C-alpha positions as CSV (number, residue, x, y, z in Angstrom):
1,X,4.9,-0.6,-6.8
2,X,6.9,-3.6,-8.2
3,X,5.6,-7.2,-8.3
4,X,6.1,-10.5,-9.9
5,X,2.9,-11.9,-8.5
6,X,-0.3,-10.9,-6.7
7,X,-0.7,-7.5,-5.0
8,X,-2.2,-7.4,-1.5
9,X,-5.5,-5.5,-2.0
10,X,-5.0,-3.4,1.0
11,X,-1.5,-2.3,-0.3
12,X,-3.0,-1.1,-3.6
13,X,-5.9,0.7,-1.9
14,X,-3.6,2.4,0.5
15,X,-1.3,3.7,-2.2
16,X,-4.3,5.1,-4.1
17,X,-5.9,6.7,-1.1
18,X,-2.9,8.7,0.3
19,X,-3.6,12.1,1.9
20,X,-0.6,13.5,-0.1
21,X,-2.1,13.8,-3.6
22,X,0.6,15.5,-5.7
23,X,1.6,12.2,-7.2
24,X,1.7,9.9,-10.2
25,X,1.4,6.1,-9.9
26,X,3.4,3.4,-11.6
27,X,2.8,-0.3,-11.3
28,X,5.7,-2.4,-12.7
29,X,5.1,-6.1,-13.3
30,X,8.3,-8.1,-13.6
31,X,8.1,-11.3,-15.5
32,X,9.9,-14.2,-13.9
33,X,13.5,-14.6,-15.1
34,X,16.3,-17.1,-14.4
35,X,19.1,-15.0,-13.2
36,X,20.6,-17.4,-10.6
37,X,20.2,-21.1,-10.0
38,X,19.3,-20.5,-6.3
39,X,15.6,-19.6,-6.1
40,X,16.1,-17.2,-3.2
41,X,19.0,-15.4,-4.9
42,X,17.1,-15.4,-8.2
43,X,14.2,-13.6,-6.6
44,X,16.5,-10.9,-5.1
45,X,18.3,-10.4,-8.4
46,X,14.9,-10.1,-10.2
47,X,13.9,-7.4,-7.7
48,X,17.1,-5.5,-8.5
49,X,16.5,-5.7,-12.2
50,X,13.0,-4.5,-11.8
51,X,14.0,-1.6,-9.5
52,X,16.6,-0.5,-12.0
53,X,14.0,-0.6,-14.8
54,X,11.7,1.6,-12.8
55,X,14.6,3.8,-11.8
56,X,15.3,4.5,-15.5
57,X,11.6,5.3,-16.1
58,X,11.5,7.6,-13.2
59,X,14.7,9.4,-14.1
60,X,13.2,10.1,-17.5
61,X,10.6,12.3,-15.8
62,X,10.9,15.5,-13.7
63,X,9.9,13.9,-10.4
64,X,11.7,15.1,-7.3
65,X,11.0,12.0,-5.1
66,X,10.1,8.4,-5.6
67,X,8.0,6.4,-3.1
68,X,8.5,2.7,-3.4
69,X,5.8,0.4,-1.9
70,X,6.1,-3.3,-2.2
71,X,3.1,-5.3,-3.3
72,X,2.8,-7.0,0.1
73,X,3.3,-3.9,2.3
74,X,0.4,-1.7,3.4
75,X,1.2,1.8,4.6
76,X,-1.3,4.0,6.4
77,X,-3.1,6.6,4.4
78,X,-0.9,9.5,5.7
79,X,2.4,7.6,5.1
80,X,3.5,9.5,2.1
81,X,2.6,12.9,3.6
82,X,4.7,12.1,6.7
83,X,7.7,10.8,4.6
84,X,7.6,13.9,2.4
85,X,7.7,16.2,5.6
86,X,10.9,14.5,6.8
87,X,13.1,16.7,4.7
88,X,15.5,13.8,4.1
89,X,16.9,12.2,0.9
90,X,16.0,8.7,2.1
91,X,13.2,8.1,4.6
92,X,11.5,4.7,5.2
93,X,8.5,3.3,7.0
94,X,8.7,0.6,9.6
95,X,7.4,-3.0,9.0
96,X,8.2,-6.4,10.3
97,X,10.0,-9.0,8.1
98,X,7.8,-11.3,6.0
99,X,9.6,-14.3,7.6
100,X,7.4,-14.0,10.8
101,X,10.5,-13.6,13.0
102,X,9.2,-10.4,14.6
103,X,12.3,-8.5,13.6
104,X,12.0,-5.0,12.0
105,X,13.5,-4.7,8.5
106,X,16.1,-2.1,9.6
107,X,19.1,-1.9,11.8
108,X,22.8,-1.3,12.2
109,X,26.0,-3.1,11.1
110,X,29.1,-2.8,13.3
111,X,32.2,-4.9,12.6
112,X,30.1,-7.1,10.2
113,X,27.5,-7.8,12.9
114,X,23.9,-6.9,12.4
115,X,21.6,-5.7,15.1
116,X,17.9,-4.7,15.0
117,X,15.8,-2.2,17.0
118,X,13.4,-3.8,19.6
119,X,10.6,-1.5,18.7
120,X,9.5,1.5,16.6
121,X,11.3,4.7,17.6
122,X,9.5,8.1,17.6
123,X,10.6,10.7,15.1
124,X,13.4,10.0,12.7
125,X,16.0,7.2,13.5
126,X,19.2,6.9,11.6
127,X,19.9,3.3,10.4
128,X,22.7,1.6,8.5
129,X,20.2,-0.4,6.4
130,X,16.5,-1.0,5.9
131,X,13.9,-2.7,3.7
132,X,12.6,-0.7,0.8
133,X,9.0,-1.9,1.1
134,X,7.9,1.6,2.0
135,X,10.7,4.1,1.2
136,X,10.9,7.6,-0.1
137,X,14.0,8.5,-2.1
138,X,15.1,11.8,-3.6
139,X,15.8,12.0,-7.3
140,X,19.5,12.8,-6.5
141,X,20.0,9.6,-4.5
142,X,18.4,7.6,-7.3
143,X,20.7,9.3,-9.9
144,X,23.7,8.4,-7.9
145,X,22.9,4.8,-6.9
146,X,21.7,1.8,-9.0
147,X,20.2,-1.3,-7.4
148,X,22.3,-4.5,-7.1
149,X,22.3,-7.7,-5.2
150,X,25.8,-8.8,-4.6
151,X,26.3,-12.2,-3.0
152,X,27.9,-10.9,0.2
153,X,27.1,-11.5,3.8
154,X,27.0,-9.9,7.2
155,X,26.3,-11.7,10.5
156,X,23.6,-11.3,13.1
157,X,24.6,-10.8,16.7
158,X,24.1,-14.6,17.1
159,X,26.5,-15.3,14.3
160,X,23.9,-16.3,11.7
161,X,24.9,-15.6,8.2
162,X,22.7,-12.9,6.6
163,X,22.7,-12.4,2.8
164,X,23.0,-8.8,1.5
165,X,19.7,-8.0,-0.3
166,X,19.1,-5.3,-2.9
167,X,17.6,-3.1,-0.1
168,X,20.6,-3.6,2.2
169,X,23.0,-2.9,-0.6
170,X,21.2,0.3,-1.7
171,X,20.7,1.7,1.8
172,X,24.3,1.0,2.8
173,X,25.5,2.7,-0.4
174,X,23.2,5.7,0.3
175,X,24.8,6.1,3.8
176,X,28.3,5.8,2.4
177,X,27.6,8.6,-0.1
178,X,26.3,10.8,2.7
179,X,22.6,10.7,2.0
180,X,21.6,9.2,5.3
181,X,18.9,6.6,5.7
182,X,16.1,7.3,8.3
183,X,13.2,5.4,9.7
184,X,10.1,7.5,10.3
185,X,8.4,6.6,13.6
186,X,5.0,7.9,12.4
187,X,5.0,5.5,9.4
188,X,4.3,1.9,10.5
189,X,3.1,-0.5,7.8
190,X,1.4,-3.9,7.8
191,X,3.5,-6.5,6.0
192,X,2.2,-9.9,4.8
193,X,4.0,-12.8,6.3
194,X,4.9,-15.9,4.2
């Protein structure tokens, strides 16, 4: 769990009360930094720096998987158990974006255009990108991919410019290296809206 501010109490409780118990817990608090003059880009770049710091800590251990839970995302108490049973290198939980738009934080990119699913799909769904607010990654995928937030853009189906986030960058890279990125239909999380 990475944060630069308050943690939603339900998120913290959920992580500590998971039915899958063969775990260790790490809370990483990132101090605010000035990495970019644009506040939105600065926040995304801070997240990338924090994820890379945690990545280094994790790779110094013998863990096989890492479960990332954002401080504003509340998974159900069986989320980790279901993600572990997926048998995939990268499996993520569903949650709606914090912007209140009603869009899921996953989808597909074709010819530079982004599309989103209308609803949660049962089972495992292959996606081109997703948010990392509730994501399980294999050690191998973390060894191969660092986090970054390049200032690049894709476009929505309506032609709106969409900035590549650290999550979009990482999951697109995971797909390009053959790991595959999957959404688990049994893992639907609450997500605090701004």
